[in-house]
N, C-alpha and C positions, 0 to 999 in steps of 0.2 A: 317168561321173557325177562323178568326182573328189571324192566326198564331199559334193557339194551335193545333198541329198535333195529340197530344194524345187524346184530346177531339173529334177531327174529327174521329179518329179510333174507339172510343167508340160509338159515335153517329151512325156510319155506321156499327156497329156490327162486326168490324174487330178484336176487342178484347172484352173480357167479363167484364173486370173491370180495373180501374186505381188504382194502389197500389204501395206503397213504399216497399223496401225490408223488412222493419219491419212489414208492414201489411201482406206480404206474409208469413213471419215467424209465425206470429200470427195465420193465417189461417191453416198453416201446423200443428202447435201445436194442434189446435182444432181438426183437422182431425185425427192425428196420435198419439197425446200425447207427453209428455215431458220426456226426459231422464235426470235424475239427474246426472248420471255418466258422460254423454257426455256434459251436460249443453247445450242441444240443442233439437230440436224436433227429434222424433225417425226416424232414416233413416239409410240407408246403402249406402256408396259411390259406384259408379260404379267400381272403382278400386278394392275395397275389394270384391265386388260381383264377379268380373271377376276372381279374384284369386282363388275363391272357385269352379270355373268351372273345372271339371275333364278333363284333356287333351285327355284321351282316350274315351271320351263320344260317343260311338257308331261308331266311325271311323273318320278319318281325311280327309278333302278335301283340297288339296294344292291350293293356289291361287298365280299365277305367273303373273307378269306384263310385258308387252311389250309396253312401253310408249316412243315415240320419233322415230327418224329415225333409221333404222336398219343398224348398222355398223359392219365391221369385227373386231374380237378381243374382248377385254375386254370392259365392259360398261364404258362410260364416262357420266358426268352429262347431262341430257336431251336427251340421246340417248339410244338405245337398243344395247348392245354388244352381238354379235352372240354367242361367246364362253361363256360369263357370263350366258346368259339366258339358253343356252343348258345345262350348268352345273347344274343350278337350277332344270331344268326339269329332268335331270338324277338323282339328289339327291331324288326328289320326286318319281321317278320310282322305285328306289332301297329301299325306305323306306317302310317296311311292314305295317306301320300304315296308310300310305296314300292309300286311296281307290279310289280316283278320282282326276282329276286336272281341275281347271278352269283357262284358260288363258285369261287374260284381255288385249285386244289389242286396243291400241290407237296410230296408227302409219301410216304415209303416205307411208311407204315402205323404200327402200334403197338398200343395197348390196344384189345381188342375192346369192352370196356365203354364206353370213351370214344368209340369210333367209332360205337357204337349210339346213344349220347346225341345225337351230332351228326346222325346219319341220321334219328332219330325227329323231331328238330326241323325238319329239311328236309322230311320227309314232311308235317308239319303245315302248312308253308308251301304246299306243293303242294295239300293238301286245302282250304286257304283260298282257292284259286283264283288264287294268284300263281305265275307261271312261275318255274321254277328251271333255270338253265343252268350246267353245270359247264365251266370252262375248265381243262384239264390243262396243267401246266407240264412241267418235265423229268421228273417222276416222280409217278405217282398209282397206287401199287401197294398190294395187300393192303388195309389199313384205308383207304388213300387211295381205293381203288375202292369199298369198303364205303360210305363216306359219299357217294359219287357216285350210288349206285343210285336215290335218289328223283328225280333230275333229269328234267325233260322232254326235255332235249337235252344231249349231251356232245360237246364239241369238244376235240380233242387235236392236238398237232403230230405230224408223221410220226416224229419221234425220241423222243417221249414213251415212257417205260417204264411200262407199266400192266399190269393183270391181277393176277398173283400171288394168284389167288383161292384161298386156303387158310389154315389156322390151325395153329399149333404152340404147344406150351408147354414150358418148361424150368424145372426146379427143381434148383439146384446143391446137392449135399451134399458134406461134407468129411470123412466118417468115415474114409476111407482115409488121407488126409493126416494126420489127428490120430493115427491108429493108428501111423503110421510114426515118430511122436515120442513114442509111449507114452501118449497121451491117449485115454481111453475114456469113454463115457457110458452110463448105465443109468438105470432108473427103473421106476416102477409106474404103470400107467394102467388105466382101466376100459374103454377102447376103442382099437382100432388107430389110429383117427383122432386120438386124443389124443397120439400119439407123433410127429407131424409135426415134424421138426426138421432143421436143416441138418447136425447132428452125427450123424444116423442115416440109413441107407438107407431109402428109401420102402418101406412095407409093400405087399404085393400088393394089399390093399384100396384103398389110396390111389392106387396106380398105375392100377388099374382105374377108379376114380372120375375121375381126370384124363383117362384115355383116352376115357371116355364123354362127358365134358364137351367135349373137343376135337372128337370126332366129331359131337356135336350142333351145335357152333358151325359146323363145316364145312357140314353140311346146311342150317343156317340161312342161311349165306352163299350157297350155291348157289341156295336158294329165292328170296332177295332179288334176285339177279342175273337169275334166270329170269323172275320176275314183271316186273322192270323192262325187260328186253330182249325180252319176249314170246316166250320160248323155253321148252322143257321143261327140268326139272332134269337129265335125262340128256344133253341137248344141251350144257348149260353145263358139266357135269362133264367132258366130253371136252376142253374148252379151259381147264378150271380146274386143279385138282391142283397149285397153286402155280406154274404156268407164267407166266413173264414175257413180255409181248409189246411190241413197238414200237407206236407209234401206227398205223403203216401196217398191221401185222398185226392189231391190235385192231379197226381199221375193217373189215378183211376178215372177221374173226370175229364181227362184230356187237356188239362191246363198246363202241364209240363210234359217234357218228352222223356226224361230219364231221372232216376234217383241216383245221385252221386255227389261228388265233391268238386272243389275247384280244379283239381288236376284232371278230372274227367271232362270238365268244360274246356280246358286248354287243349286237351287231346282231340276233342271234337272239332274245335276251331281249326287246329292244324290239319285234321283230316279233310274238312270242308275246303280249306285253302290249298289242299294237296301239297302240304309241307312235310318232308321227311325229317328235316331239322328246323328248329325255330329258336327264336330269341324273344324273350318277354321284355317288353318295355312298359314300365308302370307309370301311368300318367297321374301324377299327384302334385298338388301345389306346394310350393315352399311355405313353411310355417311363418306366420306373422310373429312379431315381437310378443304379442299377448299369448299366442300358442306356445312359444318357447318358455315364457314365464310360468304358464299353467302346467306345462309338461315338467318343468323343473320342480315345481311345488308338489305335484302329484307323485313325481318320482321319489321324492324324499319320504312321502307318506307310504308309498308302496314298499320301500325298503324297511319300514318299521312294522308292516303288517305280517302276521303269521302265515305260514303256508306258501310263501313265495308268490303272493298275488301279483299278477302282471297285467292287469287291465290297462289299456292304452288311454292316455289323455287325448283330448280332441285333436291336438296337432301332432301327436306322436308318430302317426303313420302317414303323414301327408307329404313326405319328401318324395321327389321323383327320383327313381332309381337311375343312376348314371350308367351302370354297366349291365344291368339286367341279369337274366338267366338264360342259358342255352339248354335245349333238350333235344333228344332224338326220338323219333317215332319208332 
């Protein structure tokens, strides 16, 4: 090779030809002709092409993202806000132009309460007669699977990490650390529940209360999955208990319906909604000032990294598409 990577690629048929941008322009001109008005080869930019796409072309499929840990309240960079995502789902449910929803999940889980808020809103979409299809990314575990349970259909990649059907709770206390430096706490209360503090060990009553809550949450999780996958709670319990499965194993265990990608999920949503043509509307929040600052900083770093690394900053992909994409079945 002698250090000539371009020639190596050509010799091994990784590329068809070696050419400069001027050579490429010449070839395109020969193929498509020259436009005197544009002083360029005849072409149409993707931007101009997309603007000519009718927004109501056959029906709209809403694409909603759940990327990151699921947290209570509003969305923060890199996390899924339960209230924010539920609001997006509600907007899609109430929009008469939206005929189906694709929920793209890439989450390790998080808050049970936030997961339930999202799940309940998706269940309302399904009850309204609009199909819901979940497209699982690299991970859709624990709460990520919880929010997927109302779906009419679940698509995962073979390498997706999903399942992790289980619940746990942790409360950190520091009484031993404080004791080691001679700090102690005391007080008077009318109930053991009034003594909950990180400076004291949890009382047996509080521990029992937490355990009961966790056990109830687990049973609730099992029931949701069993109803969604048309299995018994006992059958689901055997593949639950916090076990993490690859997409391949999840398909074998009946936790997902198909191994595929995002396009497969969109096609399924269109089929369930009986759409021959469809328009994708991406529901994503406008970036905050902090998002834009972080995106600018990480963009500069990416430009200096070798290999063309192009990982997204937290706010980089949170714009809502204005013109979407149209496709035909």
